[in-house]
N, C-alpha and C positions, 0 to 999 in steps of 0.2 A: 633195590635189596638194604636191607638194614641189618643193623646190627652193632658190635664193637669192632674197634677198630682192627683187630685181633682176627674175627670172626668173617667179615664181611667176605673180603676175598676170597676164601673158600667156599662160602655159599654163593657168590655171584659168578664162580666156575663151575660151581655145581648144576646151578641152574641153565648157563649157557650150555652146558654138555647136553639136559634135557632137552632144552630146545632145539640145538645139533641134531640128537638122536630123533625127535621128532619129525625133521625136516619142516622146522618154523623159524631158520635164520631169517628169512626175509619178510615175517609176517609179525612177529613176538619183539618190543621194544625190551630194553634192560635199562632200567632205571636206577640211581642211586644219588647220594649224597656224597658216598664216599666215591672217589675218582681211583685211588688206588685201585678200587674193588671192581673197579669199570675196566680198567688197564690190565689187570688180570683175564677178566674173559678175553681182551683183544688179545693178549697173549696166547691164552689156550684155546680158545675157537677160529679167531682168524677173524668172522667177518659178522659179529652178531649186530642187531642195530642198538647203539646206545643213544640212550637220551637221560646224560647228566643234567644235574642240578645248578644253577651258574654258583658260583662260591664266591664271596659269602652270599649265602642265601638272603640276607635282607639287607638294605642298604644300596647307596650310589652304585648304578652300575656304568662300566664304563665300555664303549664298542671293542675297543682294541682286545679288553683283558677277556671278555664274553669270547668275541672270536678264537682267542688264543685258547681259550678252556675246550672249546667244541674241537676243534681244531686237532688238538694235542691228544684228541680220544678218539678222533675220525668221527665223528657222533652224527647220528643222522637228524638228531634233535635236541635240542639245548633247553630243558624247563627253566620259567624265569618268574620270578613272585608279579602278578599283572601289577601291583601298588608301585614296584619300583622300576618299572620297565619306561625305560623312553623311546620313542619313536626312532632315535638314533643306530640304538643298539639291535632292533628289529629288522632296521636296513642293512646293516653290515652283517649280522647274520645271517641273512641272508644273500646276501652280496659274495658270502665265503662257500654259499651253497649248501645250508643248514637249516634246517626248520626250526622253527621257534615255537614253544607252547608256553603257556599263562597258566596260572595257577595260583591260589587257590579261587576259584571262582565259586563263590557262595551267594554272590547276589547280583540284580542286573547291572548295577553299575559297574562290577569286573566284567560282566559280558560284553556289554555296548562297548568298554574302554578298549578291550583285547580285539574286538572287532575291528574298532577304530584302527587301532594300532596293525592292523593287517597278520596277526599271528595264524599259524596254521593250527593250530590245535587248541583246546581249553579242558583243563583238566579240574573235574571237581564233583562231589558225593550226589548232589541233588538234582536227578536226572530230570523231573519235572519243570525244576529252576533252568536248567540249561534248554532243554527244550522251549519254553514260553521267551527266553532271553533271545534265542535264534529265530524265534518268529515259526517254530515248526509245532505241531500239534503232535500229542502222543497217540498214538494208534494202539487198541489193546485188541488182540484177536478175540473172537468170540470163545467160549469156554467150549471145551472138547475139541477144539483143531490142532 
């Protein structure tokens, strides 16, 4: 969910309502840097899967603060920049019962580091790179199937 601090909560609630109407509350994650917008979805819909970005999104990350952010939103996952993600944060977030996702994954180094840390998911735009970094081959179905 993106937008201004004035628009993001209404956008987040509209998205959460749509997810609920389609019966996808247990399959679709709602994500944002705007924690107030995510809190609005929780208040409106009750049980969407939330995946907030750790704030601030760049720089030092303390385990207790990362856990507090995840717990405050009852988040299913906490997103975290891979470059600033220490093992202690991964361990603390996992101990709190929350998944941790790393981003932006745009190099093989980012993939290797994220896997080494034991994150639950990686977020990136380059699918062939992600598959290569995870040791998986892309399979393309034959034309016409």
